[in-house]
BANU-979610 format. One line per 3 residues: number of its first residue (from 0); for each residue x, y, z of N, C-alpha, C. Coordinates in steps of 0.001 Angstrom, whole numbers. Layout:
<atoms>
NUM	X Y Z X Y Z X Y Z  ...
</atoms>
This chain:
<atoms>
0	-11034 -44567 12598 -9821 -43969 12005 -10176 -42995 10895  -11183 -43419 10100 -11590 -42559 9000 -12227 -41284 9522  -13000 -41402 10600 -13632 -40220 11170 -12595 -39261 11754
3	-11550 -39800 12367 -10506 -38925 12901 -9766 -38202 11768  -9513 -38883 10663 -8856 -38234 9521 -9711 -37104 8978  -11014 -37330 8891 -11894 -36265 8425 -11927 -35113 9418
6	-11944 -35440 10717 -11937 -34393 11734 -10641 -33584 11672  -9510 -34258 11496 -8235 -33560 11415 -8166 -32677 10177  -8716 -33181 9048 -8639 -32418 7796 -9557 -31215 7808
9	-10707 -31337 8464 -11688 -30258 8412 -11646 -29317 9606  -11030 -29755 10710 -11025 -28926 11923 -9606 -28578 12364  -8774 -29587 12591 -7459 -29341 13184 -6539 -28598 12227
12	-6421 -29084 10997 -5471 -28472 10057 -5851 -27035 9719  -7101 -26701 9361 -7411 -25285 9094 -7205 -24382 10303  -7517 -24893 11497 -7330 -24068 12696 -5848 -23794 12947
15	-5018 -24826 12838 -3577 -24616 13010 -3016 -23691 11936  -3491 -23819 10707 -3024 -22946 9626 -3372 -21495 9919  -4573 -21244 10430 -4975 -19878 10759 -4133 -19309 11892
18	-3813 -20138 12891 -2988 -19666 14006 -1586 -19293 13516  -997 -20127 12668 345 -19844 12149 328 -18587 11276  -680 -18459 10419 -767 -17280 9558 -957 -16012 10375
21	-1770 -16078 11428 -1958 -14906 12280 -660 -14531 12985  32 -15519 13538 1275 -15226 14253 2320 -14602 13338  2365 -15053 12083 3368 -14534 11155 2983 -13153 10633
24	1783 -13034 10092 1418 -11804 9382 1033 -10677 10323  473 -10968 11473 138 -9895 12404 1397 -9191 12898  2431 -9953 13182 3689 -9356 13631 4371 -8576 12509
27	4430 -9189 11331 5093 -8527 10202 4325 -7281 9774  2990 -7379 9702 2196 -6223 9297 2287 -5081 10277  2256 -5389 11583 2388 -4331 12586 3748 -3653 12489
30	4787 -4417 12225 6121 -3823 12086 6176 -2884 10877  5537 -3271 9784 5579 -2434 8583 4737 -1174 8727  3629 -1257 9467 2721 -119 9569 3129 829 10697
33	3482 291 11851 3690 1128 13038 5158 1415 13343  6081 691 12758 7501 913 13019 8129 1704 11883  9167 2459 12236 9923 3230 11250 11226 2530 10911
36	11725 2844 9723 12996 2295 9256 13884 3444 8810  15169 3323 9057 16127 4348 8655 16643 4040 7253  16482 4995 6350 16881 4830 4959 18127 5667 4671
39	18984 5116 3850 20153 5860 3395 19728 6997 2471  20705 7856 2151 20365 9077 1410 19765 8765 42  20364 7829 -695 19861 7529 -2037 18448 6961 -1965
42	18182 6083 -996 16843 5533 -844 15852 6618 -434  16269 7472 503 15381 8542 958 15076 9518 -163  16052 9783 -1014 15811 10700 -2122 14759 10141 -3078
45	14831 8850 -3340 13829 8249 -4230 12445 8242 -3582  12376 7963 -2278 11094 8024 -1588 10548 9443 -1582  11418 10416 -1438 10995 11813 -1488 10405 12154 -2850
48	11007 11648 -3899 10470 11882 -5243 9117 11208 -5434  8874 10111 -4725 7596 9412 -4823 6536 10006 -3900  6893 11026 -3124 5927 11689 -2264 5775 11091 -893
51	6741 10312 -434 6671 9697 886 7178 10689 1928  6427 10937 2997 6924 11851 4049 8102 11233 4800  9131 12033 5016 10361 11576 5651 10696 12453 6845
54	11415 11865 7796 11885 12590 8973 13400 12507 9029  14101 13649 9038 15564 13593 9098 16055 13031 10420  17092 12216 10334 17652 11575 11531 19067 12046 11778
57	19908 11921 10769 21322 12245 10931 21796 12902 9651  21665 14231 9602 22078 14971 8420 23531 15376 8571  24285 15174 7521 25723 15430 7580 26082 16876 7332
60	25171 17665 6724 25532 19032 6365 25103 20057 7405  24290 19643 8396 23887 20603 9418 23428 19849 10648  23475 20528 11785 23054 19917 13034 21540 19871 13104
63	21003 18763 13611 19569 18633 13726 19053 19656 14734  18055 20440 14332 17522 21507 15159 18066 22868 14793  19070 22920 13932 19630 24195 13501 18723 24778 12439
66	18260 26037 12644 17346 26672 11704 18065 27409 10592  19364 27498 10631 20092 28182 9576 20137 27319 8334  20391 27944 7209 20419 27217 5947 21636 26318 5899
69	21462 25054 5568 22606 24155 5497 23465 24458 4291  24724 24128 4411 25649 24309 3297 25491 23130 2356  25105 23409 1128 24833 22355 165 26101 22068 -629
72	26451 20815 -767 27624 20480 -1565 27442 20888 -3011  28574 20985 -3717 28509 21391 -5116 27760 20378 -5965  27859 19074 -5607 27158 18063 -6399 25651 18242 -6318
75	25140 18618 -5117 23710 18830 -4987 23260 20102 -5668  24115 21113 -5678 23779 22328 -6405 23660 22032 -7894  24552 21215 -8429 24453 20836 -9827 23184 20041 -10090
78	22785 19187 -9121 21538 18432 -9278 20343 19375 -9304  20383 20429 -8476 19309 21424 -8500 19207 22085 -9860  20371 22464 -10433 20366 23113 -11738 19831 22197 -12822
81	20215 20917 -12747 19730 19976 -13758 18228 19764 -13647  17695 19691 -12421 16263 19488 -12259 15475 20699 -12723  16018 21919 -12497 15321 23123 -12958 15541 23393 -14427
84	16417 22625 -15055 16691 22838 -16460 17611 24001 -16726  18315 24464 -15707 19209 25598 -15876 20547 25125 -16412  21152 25935 -17242 22458 25622 -17800 23488 26565 -17217
87	24708 26103 -17052 25730 26975 -16471 25992 28160 -17385  26291 29303 -16784 26521 30508 -17606 27755 30341 -18482  27600 30814 -19708 28717 30760 -20652 29738 31841 -20324
90	30993 31487 -20476 32049 32475 -20256 32163 33379 -21474  32253 34689 -21233 32384 35595 -22377 33744 35396 -23059  33708 35392 -24370 34928 35236 -25166 35120 36479 -26008
93	36352 36873 -26072 36671 38035 -26887 36935 37611 -28320  36379 38350 -29292 36658 37988 -30691 38110 38270 -31042  38660 37408 -31847 40040 37581 -32270 40191 38741 -33239
96	41406 39075 -33556 41632 40186 -34498 41096 39845 -35881  40352 40767 -36440 39797 40580 -37777 38491 39836 -37791  37979 39406 -36620 36720 38667 -36576 35555 39631 -36651
99	34495 39206 -37288 33308 40042 -37449 32331 39710 -36347  31915 40649 -35522 30960 40341 -34441 29609 39951 -35016  28979 38982 -34408 27675 38502 -34838 26634 39096 -33920
102	25600 39716 -34440 24567 40295 -33579 23821 39212 -32817  23177 39642 -31703 22478 38675 -30847 21314 38051 -31581  20521 38858 -32274 19382 38367 -33035 19755 38340 -34506
105	20291 37234 -34941 20719 37099 -36322 19513 36769 -37180  19159 37616 -38163 18001 37319 -39015 18227 36094 -39879  19498 35716 -40122 19762 34549 -40960 19734 33243 -40192
108	19435 33278 -38879 19424 32059 -38084 18270 31170 -38524  18551 29903 -38679 17527 28970 -39136 16467 28773 -38061  15180 28662 -38422 14147 28440 -37389 14323 27126 -36664
111	14963 26137 -37337 15138 24846 -36695 16099 24915 -35515  17026 25914 -35557 18008 26011 -34497 17448 26702 -33263  16327 27403 -33417 15748 28080 -32271 14950 27095 -31430
114	14968 27305 -30121 14226 26432 -29215 12740 26731 -29326  11893 25702 -29327 10445 25946 -29421 9924 26628 -28170  8970 27518 -28367 8387 28227 -27246 7461 27289 -26472
117	7453 27375 -25143 6580 26492 -24351 5114 26809 -24580  4316 25774 -24539 2884 25916 -24714 2286 26490 -23444  1579 27653 -23532 1031 28238 -22292 -51 27382 -21666
120	-730 26556 -22466 -1801 25722 -21913 -1274 24488 -21201  -29 24079 -21448 526 22874 -20845 1093 23202 -19472  651 22501 -18408 1174 22818 -17064 2630 22419 -16931
123	3368 23250 -16208 4777 22969 -16003 4941 21857 -14973  5859 20897 -15215 6073 19829 -14230 6700 20374 -12963  6229 19866 -11833 6763 20299 -10540 7998 19485 -10199
126	9129 20151 -10122 10391 19474 -9837 10548 19308 -8328  10996 18136 -7924 11243 17848 -6513 12729 18010 -6259  13072 18948 -5397 14469 19205 -5114 15100 18089 -4305
129	16413 17981 -4362 17098 16927 -3602 17090 17216 -2111  17153 16169 -1347 17229 16289 98 18645 16650 531  18749 17110 1760 20072 17326 2334 20707 15977 2643
132	22005 15852 2491 22658 14555 2725 22468 14073 4153  22249 12789 4293 22074 12212 5612 21127 11033 5575  20640 10642 6719 19725 9517 6857 18348 10033 7237
135	17333 9316 6781 15946 9711 7019 15152 8490 7470  14072 8770 8201 13210 7712 8700 11843 7817 8041  11267 6636 7762 9910 6537 7225 9350 5193 7655
138	8084 4967 7373 7453 3702 7751 8173 2528 7093  8270 1434 7819 9003 274 7305 8381 -301 6046  7104 -40 5817 6458 -555 4610 7093 -19 3334
141	7823 1078 3438 8384 1665 2230 9637 940 1745  10087 -71 2484 11033 -1004 1878 10389 -1724 702  9095 -2042 848 8356 -2621 -274 8229 -1604 -1390
144	8033 -331 -1041 7933 707 -2069 9173 739 -2947  10346 641 -2331 11585 674 -3106 11734 -564 -3985  11329 -1734 -3479 11424 -2951 -4288 10470 -2900 -5474
147	9251 -2430 -5237 8282 -2316 -6334 8749 -1283 -7349  9314 -187 -6851 9807 847 -7757 11004 352 -8569  11875 -446 -7955 13021 -981 -8695 12579 -1962 -9774
150	11437 -2619 -9557 10882 -3506 -10579 10119 -2740 -11651  10025 -1406 -11495 9356 -526 -12456 7876 -863 -12594  7253 -1224 -11472 5817 -1434 -11454 5124 -122 -11121
153	3884 73 -11560 3202 1344 -11259 2713 1389 -9821  2514 2621 -9336 1961 2894 -8013 2707 2150 -6901  3993 2347 -6751 4728 1593 -5726 4309 1938 -4308
156	3963 3196 -4047 3581 3584 -2684 2269 2911 -2287  1297 2932 -3183 3 2325 -2867 112 806 -2778  928 207 -3602 1103 -1249 -3516 1732 -1643 -2186
159	2671 -844 -1693 3272 -1133 -390 2250 -983 729  1413 35 650 393 219 1686 -627 -921 1675  -1044 -1327 487 -2008 -2426 401 -1407 -3705 965
162	-150 -3985 630 489 -5200 1137 619 -5167 2655  1036 -4029 3222 1237 -3949 4674 -78 -4095 5426  -1131 -3402 4985 -2406 -3478 5691 -3103 -4810 5439
165	-2857 -5443 4298 -3394 -6793 4087 -2790 -7766 5079  -1483 -7660 5312 -847 -8532 6294 -1343 -8256 7706  -1491 -6986 8060 -1910 -6633 9419 -3357 -7047 9681
168	-4274 -6562 8839 -5696 -6834 9056 -6026 -8294 8767  -5453 -8818 7671 -5730 -10207 7337 -5229 -11178 8383  -4050 -10930 8934 -3537 -11796 9983 -4400 -11775 11226
171	-4927 -10590 11595 -5768 -10501 12788 -7104 -11197 12583  -7721 -10995 11418 -9039 -11583 11188 -8975 -13077 10922  -7838 -13572 10458 -7730 -15013 10285 -7721 -15747 11614
174	-7287 -15097 12674 -7280 -15761 13971 -8694 -16099 14430  -9625 -15174 14204 -11025 -15435 14573 -11797 -16065 13428  -11194 -16115 12237 -11852 -16765 11111 -12975 -15954 10504
177	-12762 -14645 10301 -13780 -13769 9708 -13348 -13384 8294  -14218 -13675 7322 -13911 -13463 5895 -12585 -14149 5533  -12474 -15367 5950 -11193 -16070 5874 -10746 -16320 4438
180	-11684 -16679 3561 -11291 -16966 2187 -10746 -15722 1486  -11349 -14573 1764 -10870 -13322 1147 -9455 -13007 1624  -9240 -13082 2937 -7914 -12764 3474 -6892 -13831 3097
183	-7344 -15101 2995 -6426 -16139 2542 -5923 -15883 1131  -6824 -15461 241 -6406 -15143 -1124 -5492 -13926 -1148  -5826 -12895 -360 -4986 -11697 -340 -3586 -11981 166
186	-3464 -12771 1217 -2146 -13102 1752 -1374 -14024 814  -2073 -14908 121 -1396 -15748 -863 -832 -14912 -2002  -1593 -13924 -2455 -1081 -13026 -3502 114 -12231 -2990
189	34 -11745 -1744 1154 -10988 -1167 2415 -11840 -1107  2290 -13110 -738 3455 -13984 -677 3969 -14325 -2075  3076 -14451 -3032 3534 -14684 -4403 4337 -13514 -4946
192	3870 -12297 -4678 4603 -11101 -5115 5931 -10992 -4369  5921 -11278 -3053 7169 -11229 -2283 8164 -12265 -2790  7674 -13424 -3167 8564 -14460 -3717 9223 -13960 -5005
195	8451 -13289 -5843 9013 -12800 -7109 10007 -11658 -6876  9667 -10724 -5981 10521 -9554 -5789 11769 -9864 -4973  11631 -10708 -3937 12745 -10942 -3017 13537 -12183 -3418
198	12882 -13326 -3439 13613 -14571 -3691 14188 -14629 -5103  13393 -14198 -6074 13886 -14240 -7453 14564 -12936 -7864  14039 -11793 -7386 14602 -10516 -7811 15869 -10126 -7075
201	15857 -10249 -5736 17008 -9833 -4928 17984 -10983 -4715  17475 -12125 -4254 18362 -13254 -3937 18757 -14084 -5146  18020 -13949 -6244 18349 -14672 -7479 18464 -16184 -7240
204	17451 -16756 -6565 17527 -18176 -6226 17450 -19072 -7460  16838 -18571 -8526 16717 -19396 -9729 18056 -19574 -10445  19063 -18804 -10058 20384 -18954 -10661 21335 -19772 -9789
207	20899 -20188 -8596 21772 -20907 -7666 21774 -22404 -7964  22855 -23047 -7555 22960 -24493 -7667 22029 -25140 -6641  21063 -25971 -7049 20124 -26544 -6070 20798 -27438 -5037
210	21981 -27982 -5338 22651 -28873 -4394 23436 -28102 -3332  23754 -26847 -3614 24460 -26017 -2632 23609 -24846 -2154  22332 -24844 -2530 21461 -23725 -2184 21289 -23590 -678
213	21257 -24711 51 21040 -24666 1498 22187 -23985 2240  23355 -23838 1609 24464 -23159 2266 24206 -21668 2425  23387 -21118 1544 22991 -19712 1678 21780 -19664 2611
216	22042 -19542 3909 20989 -19710 4903 19913 -18637 4764  20318 -17393 4513 19338 -16320 4408 18370 -16524 3260  18912 -16806 2080 18053 -17024 916 17205 -18274 1082
219	17775 -19319 1694 17050 -20574 1902 15849 -20356 2828  16070 -19683 3954 14979 -19442 4894 13908 -18538 4305  14338 -17522 3562 13364 -16615 2956 12501 -17338 1943
222	13117 -18140 1094 12378 -18845 51 11309 -19757 640  11691 -20607 1600 10747 -21590 2100 9767 -20994 3107  10110 -19874 3716 9121 -19160 4530 8015 -18594 3647
225	8407 -17981 2551 7409 -17450 1632 6577 -18559 996  7238 -19651 606 6502 -20763 0 5546 -21407 999  5984 -21603 2237 5127 -22219 3234 3925 -21359 3578
228	4136 -20054 3760 3014 -19172 4063 2053 -19067 2878  2589 -19128 1660 1713 -19123 487 808 -20353 478  1373 -21527 771 587 -22762 773 -492 -22715 1848
231	-160 -22241 3047 -1151 -22165 4119 -2274 -21185 3779  -1915 -20008 3276 -2937 -19009 2947 -3815 -19472 1790  -3206 -20071 770 -3991 -20541 -364 -4866 -21729 41
234	-4405 -22518 991 -5222 -23609 1505 -6468 -23098 2211  -6351 -22031 2992 -7521 -21431 3630 -8489 -20911 2577  -7968 -20341 1506 -8838 -19851 428 -9596 -21003 -239
237	-8953 -22148 -405 -9578 -23268 -1107 -10538 -24050 -207  -10150 -24330 1025 -10921 -25236 1877 -11755 -24528 2929  -11475 -23256 3202 -12217 -22558 4242 -11518 -22623 5593
240	-12034 -21879 6583 -11363 -21780 7883 -11677 -22911 8841  -12635 -23774 8529 -13011 -24826 9466 -14164 -24404 10357  -14674 -25325 11154 -15850 -25006 11981 -15561 -24071 13141
243	-14328 -24011 13615 -13988 -23133 14745 -13646 -21732 14231  -14654 -21063 13667 -14416 -19762 13047 -15698 -18950 13073  -15546 -17633 12949 -16698 -16748 12862 -17466 -16958 11563
246	-16769 -17299 10514 -17449 -17559 9248 -18465 -18687 9382  -18090 -19767 10069 -19009 -20887 10227 -20213 -20486 11077  -19975 -19668 12109 -21086 -19247 12960 -22046 -18319 12227
249	-21497 -17390 11450 -22346 -16412 10774 -23049 -17003 9558  -22266 -17615 8662 -22834 -18036 7392 -23546 -19380 7497  -23130 -20239 8431 -23858 -21489 8615 -25235 -21219 9197
252	-25328 -20245 10101 -26636 -19881 10638 -27535 -19316 9551  -26965 -18524 8656 -27751 -17989 7553 -28236 -19087 6619  -27371 -20075 6346 -27780 -21181 5473 -28855 -22042 6127
255	-28749 -22248 7444 -29757 -23049 8129 -31113 -22352 8132  -31121 -21027 8295 -32394 -20296 8250 -33014 -20345 6878  -32182 -20206 5826 -32716 -20292 4470 -33235 -21686 4168
258	-32569 -22737 4724 -33055 -24100 4522 -34374 -24342 5227  -34559 -23785 6440 -35817 -23935 7160 -36955 -23230 6434  -36668 -22068 5864 -37698 -21364 5121 -38104 -22130 3873
261	-37124 -22788 3222 -37448 -23562 2031 -38315 -24767 2398  -38050 -25411 3551 -38872 -26538 3968 -40289 -26104 4314  -40444 -24917 4905 -41777 -24420 5234 -42595 -24158 3992
264	-41904 -23689 2911 -42624 -23456 1658 -43052 -24785 1032
</atoms>
């Protein structure tokens, strides 16, 4: 009985954990990397400002494939002016009777009231113009980009790419058990960050009544899916992938050769 418990703990459980982690993360990672998602205008505009390439899907101001200039709404024109720092032209006013005209360059004007001249050595910031209204498509991983950006964390685009490729590559390599501890730690970190951004940030599970929490099926499933995958991935990091893995074949052979050399000495 004791031998079976040891066999189950060292062989069966790590192997099953790797299979579950591969099935979950390989599918999710492939969806984030290879599939596109349709973003609303406000989301697409923020991704455009972050430098994410977008593909127009359904633009409301012009037909897709039309090469003519689209008609821009007045609100977007005002946004263009604000981004360029342009101010609306002042309406000319006529001086009233008896008023003294003031010259354009008044020598009595205080220096504090004049705008400072721009520094020629300082590069001008490149303004990103607004997109045309409509829907846009981009890689599904950029849903993570928007969540990271809403949390005001740095480098949201790169963090989304790292998370997506960690899930894709890590899930595939965990199936064969190659560099399992590294990928187990990476996936555990990814699930910890997802728990903070989604379960606590979006779903606000820490504010819910624990006795009625199960009634919110979406938040309940998300929370325990993230927690369960975190436990499995962190378990692989702590205990290893088990004997049915490439790690055991590669590194155990290396350890046996080093042990034989030590005995010969």
